[in-house]
C-alpha positions, 0 to 999 in steps of 0.5 A: 318743556315736558309736555306737547304744546297746545297752541291756537293760532288765531285767538291764542291761548291766553285768549281761550284762558281768558274767555273763560275766567271772565265769565266764569268770575261775572257769574260767580260773583254777580249770581252766587257770591253778591246775588244769594245774600241778597235773595236770602234777605229778600225773603227774610224780609218778605217772611217778617212783613208777611207779603207774599210778593218779596217771596216770589219775587225773590224766588224768581231771581234764585231761579235765574241764578240757580240756571246759570250757575249750575249749567255755565257757571260749573262748565267755565269753573272746570273750563278754567282748570283745563285750560289752563292745563292745556296751556300753562301746565307748569304753573298750574303744577306749582300752584297745585303743589303749594295750594294742595289742601286749600283747593281740597278744601275748596272743592269740599265748600264747592260741592257744599254749596251745590247741594245747598242751592238744590235743595234752596231752590227745589225745597222752596215753594214746599217750604214756604207752603208749611210755613212757620219754622219750615220757613224759619229753615229754609232762610237759614239754608239761603244764608248757609249758601251766602256763606259757602258762596263766598268762602268759595271765592275767600279761598280762590283769592288766596291763590289769585293774590299768590300768583301777583306777589307771593310775598315771602313765601319765596323764601320760607315756602310755608302754605299759611305765608302763601295763602296770606301773601300781601294781596290777600286781604285787599282783593278779597276786601274789594271782591267781597263789595263788588259782588254784592253790588252786582247783584244789586245792579242785575237784580234791579235789571231782573225786577223789570222782567217779573213785576208789571209796569204799574205795579206799586211793589216794583218801586218799593223792591227797586227802590230797597235793591237801589239801597242795598248796591249804593250802600256797599259802593264806598266800600268797593271805593275803598277797598279798591284803593287798598288793593291798588295801592298794594299792588307792586309798583313794577305791575304798576307800571304794566297798567298802560298796556293791560287795560287793553293793548300796547296802541291803547298804552298812550291814551290811559288816562283818557280810559280811566276817564272813561270808567270814572264816568261808568262808574257816576253814571252806574251811581246816577241810574242806581240813585234815579231808580231809589228816587223816581223808580216809577220812571226808569224804563229798561234800557235805563237800567240795561246801562248799569247792568253792562256797565257792570260787566264791562268794568268787572271783566276789565278788571279781571283782564287787568289783573291777569295781565299786570303780573305780566312778565311774571305768571307767578310773581318772581317765581315763574316766568309766563312762558312757563319757565321758573326763575331759578332755571333761567341760569342752567337754561341760558348756559345749556340750551332750551333744546337740551331739556326740551323733551317733544319737537313740534315737526314743520308742517309743509305751510311752513316750509313753502318760500325757502330760498330758491338756488340751495342744493338738496343738503343746503335745504335739508340744513336750513330746514334742519335749523329751521326746526330748531327755531320752532321747536325754540318758538313753541317752547319760550313764546308759544303761551303769549304769541301767535303765529298770524293770529291775537297777538302775532309775532309776525304783526309785531315785527311788521310793525317794528321792521316794516317790510324789510327782511327780518333777518337773524341779526335784526331778530336776535338783537331785538329779542336779547334786548327787549326785556329791557324796552317792554318789561312786561316780557320775560328775558329770552331764557336760551343760548345766542345760539338759540336766539339765531335758530329762533331768528331762522325761523321767523325768517321762514315766517314772514316768507310762508306767512303759514299759520302755526299748529299746535300740538293738539293739530299736527301731533309731536316728535320727541326731541333727539337732543333731548332722546340722546340726553335721557339715553345717556342718563339710563345707561348712567343709571344702570351702570351705577346700578350694576 
């Protein structure tokens, strides 16, 4: 409530973060963490066998990774910071306070990783031509790059695990307790072989473009990389089960909704069957690539290529959702309000501590009840304005007005075409967290629930899009301004 509210009413704030983060994870896992050790191993194998074809293939795959990771990968990494800072500055602020030195170390590791991939890619041909000790140094450079790529992930996974389950940090607030949270090792154990398997599938797909169809080397390369992929598959399964069983039971209860939408909740089992079928299909195609590589068309490898990206992307979406109603487990709700602050807010109200107000637009004022006097109209608009501020501060980080996961759509499904009266909506929202445990409790007073209901009733009439501060600006909340002025006067008086 100390920051202006950034809001996207079409795609929603959640999808802004999700699209950037999922794309970054796919690139990071598939083309960096998993691919760098595979490329270094291919270079080493080519040098051991004195077969330049392995060296050429490894360089071609590396060059693709180099182009994507240093452009899209780097931009989406920065994009995660920017989008999260815009959408939920309170959560990122809390995480920085806990993990400052971890992020600082990760930044140093990331800079080292960038320098290494530049050196590894740009010195490949020159050092390979020199041969001998220079080639051995280059191979060592590749494995060093692989190590630093993995360390980057290992640090970030600690933060991701903490957001799901802070563990004993909630009582002792120790840095190392936060790092070594209950989900850190299970998640790291799962992501490491997953990245290696992803890299194998992507490499197999690229091999078909970098080798000739009738070239015997294509078959040898597919067999070797296929074996690499299958070697990590059992570890993905075992570590995945360890990770799943380590997730708190309350979060596992959110899995049905997390898999897609609330409508999907009823056929969670069918989705899991589809996921299992997809995994089996990947293994079958990879096994076929090992046993009958000469019969494998490009279209066949497109299946595991798309499937592994889809499954990893969906895993990230599920991981983000199941921690609801929290953004940081047991510490901060998804609306950016700390659990410990709820007692104060439910006593005094949200608006008392809201620094900014989000002014109503002309479109939001359309459809007001007719036959109102000027005084009645002004008073109603004043109450609707307060209701909008309640919505923006407590609901807008997850819900839109008319777009994805819209509050209008939810109320329409719940109440149909009947009028969204304040009695109807306020009564529903007061206890909604009991029927929908992935939603946080309402943090304000009962009067603010009524104000929220009045704004939603007007939203039903106007059907307006809700703009964010980036579009229409903000004003200083008069209630908060008065409180701050009084505080300043008290401080000045104490100083005198």
